[in-house]
NUVEX-802747 format. One record per residue (C-alpha): residue in three letters; x, y, z. Coordinates in steps of 0.25 Angstrom, whole numbers, plus 5000, padded with zeros to 4 digits. Layout:
! residues N
("ALA" (X Y Z))
...
***
This chain:
! residues 724
("MET" (4928 4868 5147))
("ASN" (4941 4861 5146))
("ILE" (4947 4872 5137))
("ILE" (4943 4883 5148))
("GLN" (4949 4874 5159))
("ASN" (4962 4873 5152))
("LEU" (4962 4888 5149))
("ILE" (4960 4892 5163))
("GLN" (4971 4882 5168))
("ASN" (4981 4890 5159))
("TRP" (4977 4903 5166))
("SER" (4986 4910 5176))
("VAL" (4980 4912 5190))
("ARG" (4979 4927 5188))
("LYS" (4970 4924 5176))
("LYS" (4962 4913 5183))
("LEU" (4959 4922 5195))
("LEU" (4956 4934 5186))
("SER" (4947 4926 5178))
("ILE" (4939 4920 5190))
("THR" (4938 4934 5196))
("LEU" (4933 4940 5183))
("LEU" (4923 4929 5181))
("SER" (4918 4931 5195))
("PHE" (4916 4946 5193))
("LEU" (4910 4943 5180))
("ILE" (4899 4933 5186))
("PHE" (4897 4943 5197))
("GLY" (4896 4955 5188))
("LEU" (4886 4947 5179))
("THR" (4878 4943 5191))
("LEU" (4877 4957 5196))
("ILE" (4874 4963 5182))
("THR" (4863 4952 5181))
("LEU" (4857 4955 5194))
("THR" (4858 4970 5192))
("SER" (4851 4969 5178))
("PHE" (4840 4961 5184))
("GLN" (4838 4971 5195))
("PHE" (4838 4982 5185))
("PHE" (4828 4976 5175))
("ASP" (4819 4971 5187))
("ASN" (4819 4986 5192))
("GLY" (4817 4991 5178))
("HIS" (4805 4982 5176))
("LYS" (4799 4985 5189))
("ASN" (4800 5000 5186))
("VAL" (4793 4997 5172))
("LYS" (4782 4990 5179))
("GLU" (4780 5001 5189))
("LYS" (4780 5011 5178))
("LEU" (4770 5003 5170))
("HIS" (4761 5001 5182))
("TYR" (4762 5016 5184))
("ALA" (4758 5018 5169))
("MET" (4747 5008 5171))
("ASP" (4741 5015 5183))
("ALA" (4743 5029 5176))
("SER" (4736 5024 5163))
("ASN" (4724 5018 5172))
("GLU" (4723 5031 5179))
("LEU" (4722 5039 5165))
("LEU" (4712 5029 5160))
("LYS" (4704 5031 5173))
("SER" (4704 5046 5171))
("TYR" (4699 5045 5157))
("MET" (4688 5036 5162))
("LEU" (4684 5045 5173))
("SER" (4684 5057 5164))
("SER" (4675 5049 5154))
("LYS" (4666 5045 5165))
("ASN" (4665 5060 5170))
("MET" (4662 5065 5156))
("ALA" (4651 5055 5154))
("LYS" (4645 5058 5167))
("LEU" (4646 5073 5165))
("LEU" (4639 5073 5151))
("SER" (4628 5063 5155))
("ASP" (4624 5074 5166))
("ARG" (4624 5086 5157))
("GLU" (4609 5091 5154))
("SER" (4612 5093 5139))
("VAL" (4617 5079 5138))
("ILE" (4605 5074 5145))
("LYS" (4596 5082 5136))
("GLY" (4603 5078 5124))
("VAL" (4601 5063 5127))
("GLU" (4586 5065 5131))
("THR" (4584 5072 5117))
("LYS" (4595 5064 5110))
("ASN" (4599 5078 5105))
("PHE" (4612 5075 5097))
("ASP" (4615 5090 5095))
("LEU" (4614 5094 5110))
("LEU" (4623 5082 5114))
("LYS" (4633 5086 5104))
("THR" (4633 5101 5109))
("VAL" (4636 5096 5123))
("LEU" (4646 5084 5120))
("VAL" (4655 5089 5109))
("PRO" (4662 5099 5117))
("TYR" (4667 5088 5127))
("ILE" (4672 5080 5115))
("LYS" (4680 5092 5110))
("GLU" (4685 5095 5124))
("TYR" (4690 5081 5128))
("LYS" (4698 5074 5117))
("ASP" (4694 5059 5114))
("LEU" (4681 5061 5122))
("TYR" (4669 5054 5117))
("ILE" (4655 5056 5121))
("VAL" (4643 5047 5117))
("VAL" (4628 5050 5122))
("THR" (4617 5039 5121))
("ASP" (4603 5037 5125))
("ASN" (4598 5027 5136))
("LYS" (4599 5016 5125))
("GLY" (4613 5018 5121))
("ASN" (4610 5025 5108))
("VAL" (4620 5035 5104))
("ILE" (4615 5050 5104))
("ILE" (4628 5057 5101))
("ARG" (4643 5053 5100))
("ALA" (4650 5067 5104))
("HIS" (4664 5062 5099))
("SER" (4659 5057 5086))
("LEU" (4647 5066 5081))
("ASN" (4646 5060 5067))
("THR" (4644 5046 5072))
("PRO" (4630 5041 5070))
("THR" (4622 5041 5083))
("GLY" (4610 5032 5088))
("ASP" (4618 5019 5089))
("SER" (4618 5011 5102))
("ILE" (4631 5010 5111))
("ALA" (4623 5003 5122))
("ASN" (4633 4992 5121))
("GLN" (4644 5001 5128))
("LEU" (4645 4999 5143))
("ASN" (4646 5013 5147))
("ILE" (4633 5016 5139))
("GLN" (4626 5004 5145))
("LYS" (4630 5008 5159))
("ALA" (4626 5023 5157))
("ILE" (4612 5019 5152))
("LYS" (4611 5011 5165))
("GLY" (4615 5023 5173))
("GLU" (4630 5020 5176))
("ASN" (4642 5029 5174))
("THR" (4653 5020 5168))
("VAL" (4667 5022 5162))
("GLY" (4675 5012 5154))
("ILE" (4683 5008 5142))
("GLU" (4674 5003 5131))
("GLU" (4672 5001 5116))
("GLY" (4663 5011 5108))
("LYS" (4658 5011 5094))
("ILE" (4666 5023 5089))
("VAL" (4677 5023 5099))
("LYS" (4683 5009 5101))
("LEU" (4688 5010 5115))
("SER" (4687 5022 5124))
("ILE" (4684 5026 5139))
("ARG" (4669 5027 5140))
("ALA" (4661 5032 5151))
("GLY" (4645 5031 5152))
("SER" (4635 5040 5160))
("PRO" (4620 5039 5159))
("VAL" (4612 5052 5155))
("ARG" (4600 5054 5164))
("ASP" (4588 5063 5162))
("ASN" (4582 5072 5173))
("SER" (4574 5060 5178))
("GLY" (4587 5052 5180))
("ASN" (4583 5043 5168))
("ILE" (4595 5038 5159))
("ILE" (4592 5043 5145))
("GLY" (4606 5040 5139))
("ALA" (4621 5039 5142))
("VAL" (4634 5047 5140))
("SER" (4647 5039 5136))
("ALA" (4660 5047 5137))
("GLY" (4674 5044 5136))
("TYR" (4687 5045 5129))
("THR" (4691 5038 5116))
("ILE" (4706 5037 5121))
("PHE" (4709 5023 5115))
("ASP" (4706 5027 5101))
("SER" (4712 5041 5101))
("ASN" (4726 5036 5108))
("ARG" (4724 5048 5118))
("LEU" (4724 5039 5131))
("ALA" (4736 5031 5126))
("SER" (4744 5044 5122))
("GLU" (4740 5050 5136))
("MET" (4745 5038 5143))
("LYS" (4758 5038 5135))
("LYS" (4760 5053 5138))
("LEU" (4757 5051 5153))
("LEU" (4765 5038 5155))
("ASN" (4775 5038 5144))
("ILE" (4770 5024 5140))
("ASP" (4764 5019 5127))
("THR" (4749 5015 5129))
("THR" (4741 5006 5120))
("PHE" (4726 5004 5121))
("THR" (4719 4991 5116))
("PHE" (4704 4988 5114))
("GLY" (4704 4973 5116))
("ASN" (4717 4968 5112))
("GLU" (4718 4978 5100))
("VAL" (4726 4991 5101))
("VAL" (4718 5003 5099))
("THR" (4728 5014 5102))
("SER" (4743 5014 5106))
("THR" (4754 5025 5108))
("LEU" (4764 5014 5104))
("ASN" (4760 5015 5089))
("LYS" (4747 5019 5082))
("ASP" (4749 5007 5073))
("PHE" (4747 4998 5085))
("LYS" (4732 5001 5084))
("GLY" (4724 4988 5081))
("GLN" (4735 4978 5085))
("LYS" (4733 4968 5096))
("ILE" (4740 4965 5109))
("PRO" (4744 4951 5113))
("GLN" (4733 4942 5116))
("ASP" (4739 4937 5129))
("ILE" (4740 4951 5134))
("TYR" (4726 4954 5130))
("ASP" (4721 4942 5138))
("ARG" (4727 4947 5150))
("LEU" (4721 4961 5148))
("THR" (4707 4955 5146))
("ARG" (4708 4948 5160))
("GLY" (4709 4963 5166))
("GLU" (4724 4962 5169))
("SER" (4734 4974 5169))
("PHE" (4748 4970 5167))
("ILE" (4762 4974 5163))
("GLN" (4769 4965 5153))
("ARG" (4781 4967 5143))
("PHE" (4777 4961 5129))
("ASN" (4778 4964 5114))
("PHE" (4767 4974 5112))
("LEU" (4763 4978 5098))
("GLY" (4777 4974 5093))
("HIS" (4786 4980 5104))
("ASP" (4791 4976 5118))
("TYR" (4784 4984 5129))
("TYR" (4781 4984 5144))
("ASN" (4766 4984 5144))
("VAL" (4756 4988 5154))
("LEU" (4742 4982 5150))
("VAL" (4729 4987 5156))
("PRO" (4715 4982 5152))
("LEU" (4704 4992 5149))
("LYS" (4691 4989 5154))
("ASN" (4677 4994 5151))
("SER" (4666 4997 5162))
("ASP" (4663 4983 5163))
("ASN" (4677 4980 5167))
("LYS" (4679 4972 5154))
("VAL" (4693 4973 5147))
("VAL" (4691 4980 5133))
("GLY" (4705 4984 5130))
("SER" (4718 4988 5137))
("TYR" (4729 4999 5137))
("ILE" (4744 4995 5137))
("LEU" (4756 5004 5142))
("SER" (4768 5000 5134))
("TYR" (4782 5003 5140))
("PRO" (4794 5000 5131))
("PRO" (4805 4992 5137))
("SER" (4816 5001 5132))
("LEU" (4811 5012 5142))
("ILE" (4813 5002 5153))
("ASP" (4825 4993 5148))
("GLY" (4834 5005 5144))
("PRO" (4836 5012 5157))
("ILE" (4837 4998 5164))
("TYR" (4848 4994 5154))
("ASN" (4855 5007 5156))
("SER" (4855 5006 5171))
("LEU" (4859 4991 5170))
("ILE" (4871 4995 5160))
("ILE" (4876 5005 5170))
("GLN" (4875 4995 5182))
("ILE" (4882 4984 5174))
("ILE" (4894 4994 5170))
("THR" (4895 4997 5185))
("ILE" (4896 4983 5189))
("ILE" (4906 4980 5178))
("ILE" (4915 4991 5183))
("CYS" (4914 4987 5197))
("LEU" (4917 4972 5193))
("LEU" (4930 4977 5185))
("ILE" (4935 4985 5197))
("GLY" (4933 4973 5206))
("LEU" (4940 4964 5196))
("LEU" (4952 4973 5195))
("ILE" (4953 4973 5210))
("ILE" (4952 4958 5212))
("GLY" (4962 4956 5200))
("ILE" (4973 4965 5207))
("GLY" (4971 4958 5220))
("ILE" (4973 4944 5213))
("GLU" (4985 4949 5207))
("PHE" (4992 4954 5219))
("ILE" (4986 4944 5229))
("LEU" (4987 4931 5221))
("ILE" (4994 4932 5207))
("ARG" (5007 4938 5212))
("PRO" (5010 4929 5224))
("LEU" (5006 4917 5215))
("SER" (5016 4922 5204))
("ARG" (5027 4922 5215))
("ALA" (5023 4908 5219))
("LYS" (5024 4904 5205))
("SER" (5038 4909 5203))
("ASP" (5043 4901 5215))
("ILE" (5036 4889 5210))
("ASP" (5042 4891 5196))
("CYS" (5056 4891 5202))
("LEU" (5053 4878 5209))
("SER" (5048 4872 5196))
("THR" (5061 4875 5189))
("GLY" (5069 4866 5199))
("ASP" (5074 4877 5208))
("LEU" (5071 4872 5222))
("CYS" (5081 4882 5228))
("SER" (5073 4895 5225))
("ASP" (5065 4902 5237))
("ILE" (5050 4903 5238))
("SER" (5045 4915 5245))
("VAL" (5032 4914 5254))
("SER" (5026 4928 5255))
("SER" (5012 4925 5260))
("LYS" (5004 4915 5267))
("ASP" (4992 4914 5258))
("GLU" (4990 4903 5248))
("ILE" (5001 4908 5239))
("GLY" (5010 4909 5250))
("GLN" (5006 4894 5254))
("ILE" (5009 4890 5239))
("ALA" (5023 4897 5241))
("GLN" (5026 4889 5254))
("ALA" (5021 4876 5247))
("SER" (5031 4878 5236))
("LEU" (5042 4880 5246))
("LYS" (5039 4867 5252))
("LEU" (5037 4860 5238))
("ARG" (5051 4865 5235))
("ASP" (5058 4859 5247))
("ASN" (5050 4846 5245))
("PHE" (5054 4845 5231))
("SER" (5068 4847 5234))
("GLU" (5068 4835 5243))
("ILE" (5060 4826 5233))
("LEU" (5071 4829 5222))
("HIS" (5082 4824 5231))
("ASP" (5074 4811 5233))
("ILE" (5071 4810 5218))
("LYS" (5086 4810 5215))
("ASP" (5088 4798 5224))
("VAL" (5077 4790 5218))
("LEU" (5081 4793 5204))
("ASN" (5095 4787 5206))
("ASP" (5088 4774 5212))
("LEU" (5078 4774 5201))
("SER" (5088 4775 5190))
("GLN" (5096 4763 5195))
("ALA" (5083 4754 5196))
("SER" (5079 4758 5182))
("ASN" (5092 4753 5176))
("LYS" (5090 4739 5183))
("LEU" (5075 4738 5178))
("SER" (5079 4741 5164))
("ASN" (5089 4729 5164))
("LEU" (5079 4720 5170))
("SER" (5068 4723 5160))
("SER" (5077 4721 5148))
("ASP" (5080 4706 5153))
("ALA" (5065 4704 5156))
("ARG" (5061 4709 5143))
("TYR" (5070 4699 5135))
("ALA" (5065 4687 5143))
("SER" (5050 4691 5141))
("SER" (5053 4692 5126))
("GLU" (5059 4678 5125))
("SER" (5047 4673 5133))
("ALA" (5037 4680 5124))
("ASN" (5043 4673 5111))
("TYR" (5042 4659 5117))
("ALA" (5028 4662 5121))
("GLU" (5024 4667 5107))
("LYS" (5029 4654 5101))
("THR" (5022 4645 5111))
("ALA" (5009 4653 5108))
("GLN" (5011 4652 5093))
("ASN" (5013 4636 5094))
("SER" (5000 4636 5103))
("GLU" (4992 4644 5093))
("GLU" (4996 4635 5081))
("LEU" (4992 4622 5089))
("SER" (4979 4629 5093))
("GLN" (4976 4632 5079))
("THR" (4979 4618 5074))
("LEU" (4970 4612 5085))
("GLU" (4959 4622 5081))
("LYS" (4960 4617 5066))
("LEU" (4960 4603 5071))
("ASN" (4948 4606 5080))
("ASN" (4940 4613 5068))
("HIS" (4943 4600 5059))
("VAL" (4937 4591 5071))
("ASN" (4925 4600 5072))
("ILE" (4923 4599 5057))
("LEU" (4924 4584 5058))
("LEU" (4915 4583 5070))
("GLY" (4904 4592 5062))
("ALA" (4905 4583 5050))
("ILE" (4904 4570 5059))
("GLU" (4892 4576 5066))
("SER" (4886 4580 5053))
("ILE" (4888 4566 5048))
("ALA" (4882 4560 5060))
("LYS" (4870 4569 5060))
("GLY" (4868 4566 5045))
("ALA" (4869 4551 5047))
("GLU" (4859 4552 5059))
("ASP" (4850 4561 5051))
("GLN" (4851 4552 5039))
("ALA" (4847 4540 5048))
("ASN" (4836 4547 5055))
("SER" (4831 4552 5041))
("ALA" (4832 4538 5036))
("SER" (4824 4532 5047))
("SER" (4814 4544 5045))
("VAL" (4813 4542 5030))
("ALA" (4811 4527 5032))
("GLU" (4799 4530 5041))
("LYS" (4794 4541 5032))
("MET" (4795 4531 5020))
("GLY" (4787 4521 5027))
("LYS" (4776 4531 5029))
("ILE" (4777 4536 5015))
("SER" (4776 4521 5010))
("GLU" (4763 4520 5019))
("ASN" (4758 4533 5014))
("ALA" (4761 4528 4999))
("GLN" (4752 4516 5002))
("ILE" (4741 4525 5007))
("LEU" (4742 4534 4996))
("LEU" (4741 4522 4986))
("LYS" (4728 4518 4993))
("ILE" (4723 4533 4992))
("THR" (4726 4534 4977))
("LYS" (4719 4521 4974))
("GLY" (4707 4527 4982))
("VAL" (4708 4540 4975))
("GLY" (4708 4533 4962))
("SER" (4695 4526 4964))
("LEU" (4689 4539 4969))
("ALA" (4693 4546 4957))
("THR" (4687 4535 4948))
("GLU" (4674 4536 4955))
("ALA" (4675 4552 4954))
("GLU" (4677 4550 4939))
("GLU" (4664 4542 4938))
("LYS" (4656 4552 4946))
("SER" (4661 4564 4938))
("LYS" (4656 4557 4925))
("MET" (4643 4554 4931))
("GLY" (4642 4569 4935))
("SER" (4646 4573 4921))
("LEU" (4634 4565 4916))
("LEU" (4624 4571 4926))
("ILE" (4629 4585 4923))
("GLU" (4626 4583 4908))
("GLN" (4612 4578 4911))
("ASN" (4610 4590 4920))
("ASP" (4615 4599 4909))
("SER" (4604 4594 4899))
("SER" (4593 4595 4909))
("SER" (4597 4610 4912))
("LEU" (4597 4613 4897))
("GLN" (4583 4608 4896))
("ILE" (4579 4616 4909))
("LEU" (4585 4629 4903))
("ASN" (4577 4627 4890))
("SER" (4564 4625 4898))
("VAL" (4567 4637 4906))
("GLU" (4570 4646 4894))
("ASP" (4557 4641 4887))
("LEU" (4549 4644 4900))
("SER" (4556 4658 4901))
("LYS" (4551 4661 4887))
("THR" (4537 4657 4890))
("ILE" (4536 4666 4903))
("LEU" (4542 4677 4895))
("SER" (4531 4675 4884))
("LEU" (4520 4675 4895))
("SER" (4525 4688 4901))
("GLU" (4524 4694 4887))
("ARG" (4509 4689 4886))
("SER" (4506 4694 4900))
("ASN" (4511 4708 4895))
("ASP" (4501 4707 4883))
("ILE" (4490 4703 4893))
("VAL" (4493 4715 4902))
("LYS" (4492 4724 4890))
("ILE" (4478 4718 4886))
("VAL" (4473 4719 4901))
("ASP" (4477 4734 4901))
("ILE" (4469 4736 4888))
("ILE" (4457 4729 4894))
("SER" (4459 4738 4907))
("GLN" (4459 4751 4898))
("ILE" (4447 4746 4890))
("SER" (4439 4743 4904))
("GLU" (4443 4757 4909))
("GLN" (4438 4764 4896))
("THR" (4425 4755 4896))
("ASN" (4423 4759 4911))
("LEU" (4424 4774 4907))
("LEU" (4415 4772 4896))
("ALA" (4405 4765 4905))
("LEU" (4406 4776 4915))
("ASN" (4404 4787 4904))
("ALA" (4391 4779 4899))
("ALA" (4386 4779 4913))
("ILE" (4388 4794 4914))
("GLU" (4381 4796 4901))
("ALA" (4369 4786 4905))
("ALA" (4367 4794 4918))
("ARG" (4366 4807 4910))
("ALA" (4356 4800 4901))
("GLY" (4347 4797 4912))
("ASP" (4337 4786 4910))
("ALA" (4340 4785 4896))
("GLY" (4354 4781 4899))
("ARG" (4351 4771 4910))
("GLY" (4352 4759 4902))
("PHE" (4365 4764 4896))
("ALA" (4370 4766 4910))
("VAL" (4368 4752 4914))
("VAL" (4376 4747 4902))
("ALA" (4387 4757 4905))
("ASP" (4388 4752 4919))
("GLU" (4389 4737 4915))
("VAL" (4400 4741 4905))
("ARG" (4407 4749 4916))
("LYS" (4406 4736 4925))
("LEU" (4411 4727 4914))
("ALA" (4423 4737 4911))
("GLU" (4427 4737 4926))
("GLU" (4427 4722 4927))
("SER" (4435 4721 4914))
("GLN" (4445 4731 4921))
("ARG" (4446 4723 4933))
("ALA" (4448 4710 4925))
("ALA" (4459 4717 4917))
("LYS" (4465 4722 4930))
("ASN" (4465 4707 4936))
("ILE" (4471 4702 4923))
("GLY" (4482 4713 4923))
("GLU" (4485 4709 4937))
("LEU" (4486 4694 4934))
("ILE" (4494 4697 4922))
("GLU" (4503 4706 4930))
("GLN" (4505 4695 4940))
("THR" (4507 4685 4929))
("ARG" (4518 4694 4923))
("LYS" (4525 4695 4937))
("GLU" (4525 4680 4938))
("THR" (4529 4678 4924))
("THR" (4541 4688 4926))
("LEU" (4545 4680 4939))
("ALA" (4544 4667 4931))
("SER" (4553 4673 4920))
("ASP" (4563 4678 4930))
("ALA" (4563 4664 4936))
("MET" (4565 4658 4923))
("LYS" (4577 4667 4920))
("ALA" (4583 4663 4933))
("THR" (4580 4649 4930))
("LEU" (4586 4650 4917))
("GLU" (4599 4656 4923))
("GLU" (4600 4645 4933))
("VAL" (4598 4635 4923))
("LYS" (4609 4641 4914))
("LYS" (4618 4642 4927))
("GLY" (4615 4627 4930))
("ARG" (4619 4623 4915))
("ASN" (4632 4631 4917))
("ILE" (4635 4624 4930))
("THR" (4632 4611 4924))
("LYS" (4641 4614 4913))
("ASP" (4652 4617 4923))
("SER" (4649 4605 4931))
("LYS" (4650 4596 4919))
("GLU" (4664 4602 4915))
("ALA" (4668 4601 4930))
("PHE" (4664 4586 4930))
("GLU" (4672 4584 4917))
("GLN" (4684 4590 4923))
("ILE" (4683 4582 4936))
("SER" (4682 4569 4927))
("GLN" (4695 4573 4920))
("ASN" (4702 4576 4933))
("ILE" (4697 4563 4939))
("GLU" (4703 4555 4927))
("ARG" (4717 4563 4929))
("LEU" (4716 4560 4944))
("LEU" (4714 4545 4942))
("LYS" (4727 4545 4933))
("GLU" (4735 4552 4944))
("ILE" (4730 4543 4955))
("GLN" (4734 4531 4947))
("SER" (4748 4537 4945))
("ALA" (4749 4540 4960))
("GLN" (4746 4526 4963))
("SER" (4757 4521 4955))
("ASN" (4767 4531 4961))
("VAL" (4763 4528 4975))
("ALA" (4766 4513 4973))
("LYS" (4780 4517 4967))
("VAL" (4782 4526 4979))
("GLU" (4779 4515 4989))
("GLU" (4789 4506 4983))
("ASP" (4800 4517 4983))
("ILE" (4797 4520 4997))
("ARG" (4799 4505 5001))
("SER" (4813 4505 4994))
("ILE" (4817 4518 5001))
("GLU" (4813 4513 5015))
("THR" (4823 4501 5013))
("ASN" (4834 4511 5009))
("ILE" (4832 4520 5021))
("SER" (4833 4509 5031))
("ASN" (4847 4506 5026))
("LEU" (4851 4520 5026))
("ALA" (4846 4522 5041))
("ALA" (4855 4511 5046))
("LEU" (4867 4516 5038))
("SER" (4865 4531 5044))
("GLN" (4864 4525 5058))
("GLU" (4878 4518 5057))
("TYR" (4884 4531 5051))
("THR" (4879 4539 5062))
("ALA" (4885 4530 5073))
("SER" (4899 4531 5066))
("THR" (4898 4547 5065))
("GLN" (4895 4547 5080))
("GLU" (4908 4540 5083))
("MET" (4916 4549 5074))
("ASN" (4910 4561 5080))
("ALA" (4914 4556 5094))
("SER" (4929 4554 5090))
("THR" (4930 4568 5084))
("ALA" (4924 4575 5096))
("GLU" (4935 4568 5105))
("LEU" (4945 4573 5095))
("LYS" (4939 4587 5095))
("LYS" (4940 4588 5111))
("ASP" (4955 4584 5110))
("ILE" (4958 4595 5100))
("ASP" (4950 4605 5108))
("GLY" (4958 4602 5120))
("LEU" (4971 4603 5113))
("SER" (4967 4616 5106))
("GLU" (4963 4622 5120))
("ILE" (4977 4618 5125))
("ALA" (4984 4625 5113))
("LYS" (4976 4638 5115))
("GLU" (4979 4638 5129))
("GLY" (4994 4636 5126))
("SER" (4993 4647 5115))
("ILE" (4986 4657 5125))
("ALA" (4996 4654 5136))
("ALA" (5008 4656 5126))
("SER" (5002 4669 5121))
("GLU" (5000 4674 5135))
("GLU" (5014 4671 5139))
("SER" (5019 4678 5126))
("ALA" (5011 4690 5129))
("LEU" (5016 4690 5144))
("ALA" (5030 4689 5139))
("LYS" (5028 4700 5129))
("GLU" (5021 4709 5140))
("LEU" (5033 4706 5149))
("SER" (5043 4710 5138))
("SER" (5035 4723 5136))
("MET" (5035 4726 5151))
("MET" (5049 4724 5152))
("GLY" (5051 4733 5140))
("ASP" (5043 4743 5147))
("VAL" (5050 4741 5160))
("GLU" (5063 4743 5152))
("SER" (5058 4756 5145))
("ILE" (5052 4761 5159))
("SER" (5066 4759 5165))
("LYS" (5073 4767 5154))
("LYS" (5063 4778 5155))
("LEU" (5065 4778 5170))
("ASN" (5080 4779 5169))
("THR" (5077 4791 5159))
("ASN" (5067 4797 5169))
("VAL" (5077 4796 5180))
("GLU" (5087 4803 5172))
("LYS" (5078 4814 5169))
("LEU" (5073 4815 5183))
("THR" (5087 4816 5188))
("GLU" (5090 4827 5178))
("LYS" (5077 4835 5182))
("THR" (5080 4834 5197))
("SER" (5094 4839 5195))
("LYS" (5088 4852 5190))
("PHE" (5082 4855 5204))
("LYS" (5090 4864 5213))
("ILE" (5088 4858 5227))
("PHE" (5095 4861 5240))
***
């Protein structure tokens, strides 16, 4: 910013005025061009929208004409007698003879005939396609079977998307016996898209859902999809114009939804207009307009430049020449005033400036003479004052040095006194602490003596208790030995009893085996008795006596079996109790062994306790003798501490007196040091003032000399002016 400002300041008035004028024209021109461009583009876009709206209306009319043609065709065919007869008899050949000529005459026409259930009888446009399938799901067929004439855009089995019209076929009684569906396969054949482009000179694209089915832009676009946000607007039934990237290229697009007979959106058609066809003419017109504006601006700029030159620049140049003469000192030259505008006023002011300047120069010359004389006097006075101030500064410096040395000496003395004070205070404090410590130690030693006596009594008591404990431990050891021998006898008895119970268990097992044998013999005997009874019964009267014997034997066998069973139960119970007793003996044996181990450990512990008590007795006896010696030593220390406390108190009193004297000496030294410092500061200030005065006198002398020089130069300069 500063660089631009400096550059502009160096420009001439001509350059500045021309620059401002050029900049103003440039801003005005850019504004005008911008507004013109905006207006051109706005008008161009309006024209495009109008053209696209016209194309949309024309396309809708074309679609309506196809739909009306389809509806009329379906109605015409459904009313023909031959078609009615062919539907009644489902005669494929008859219908073929009637319908195929229409297919050949009208390109992209399709015709389908069904019965009243929607089953296909014939597809006239595709004779090789199998028939009999149902297309009852198509809206035009459904409504035709119900008696309605409809037309719309629908999806079929063979033709994915087409204009479809449906019309009912009625017999002579007025009953619906079938339906005729007729229309155009324009969406798959590219016929309608090509016709729209030829008619409107706009590329056309048809979609089924959001998928392209045909387009005049490029055949390869088939199967591609339109943007989802665009398709969402179409599904809401909106028709709109929008510029966007469609299938890889930028277009102005008209988007119109295609609806079936139920008013449901099934697809769309898109009219695409390339921006180059719109922007090109706009740009050409805009360039011509801009060139015209620039030429007009240049002509205006030239006219304004010539006016500035003759009205401003040349009068300013004359005024500048007159002022240049004044600047060289020629106050006798004439200044011409040729106008009454601002430039003429500048010339008039310059004339007044010349007259006033001449008068000022006369006055300056008189003042310079007086100033030269005063300057010479001032120079002489300043030389004398500078010499006097120099002498005063030297004296003040010496005074300051002496004061500084005195201050340093007093400061050293003060430091020594401070050290002495610190030492005295330390000694006093040490003596006082020693006295206090001696008193405290004496008290503590008294307490220690008392505690020593108590300790002596305690050690004696502990010794007697230790003696009793030793005797008790010996008795415990004897009892443990007796307990150990008893537990050994118990262990042996338990082991013998365990062996006996084990032998009893084995005998019980043998008895169980014998009882089992007796039980088996009883069962066999019982069976034999039963067999004998059966044989006796067979023998009749001859075997009656044998039957009685057999019955007695059977009873005896049953009693033997019951007795064996009872014995077995008793033996089993005895075995269980024997097992429990054996387990109890084993547990008892384990406990006895544990008890012996514990007894052994207790015996070893008592032996260890006895040994420890013996060592404790020896230690207690030694402690008793040591406590007695300590008590004697404490009494001796108490006597010495009492003497030391008295000496410490006397020493403390002496140090306090010394400390007071030293403090008074320190106060005197501090006062003297302050006086010396103040004297040193005053001398330093006096020296500084003297130096400053000397420097000022030097400056005054220098200024006086410069003033004389300037007076001479000014006199020389004023002599150059020509005044009248």
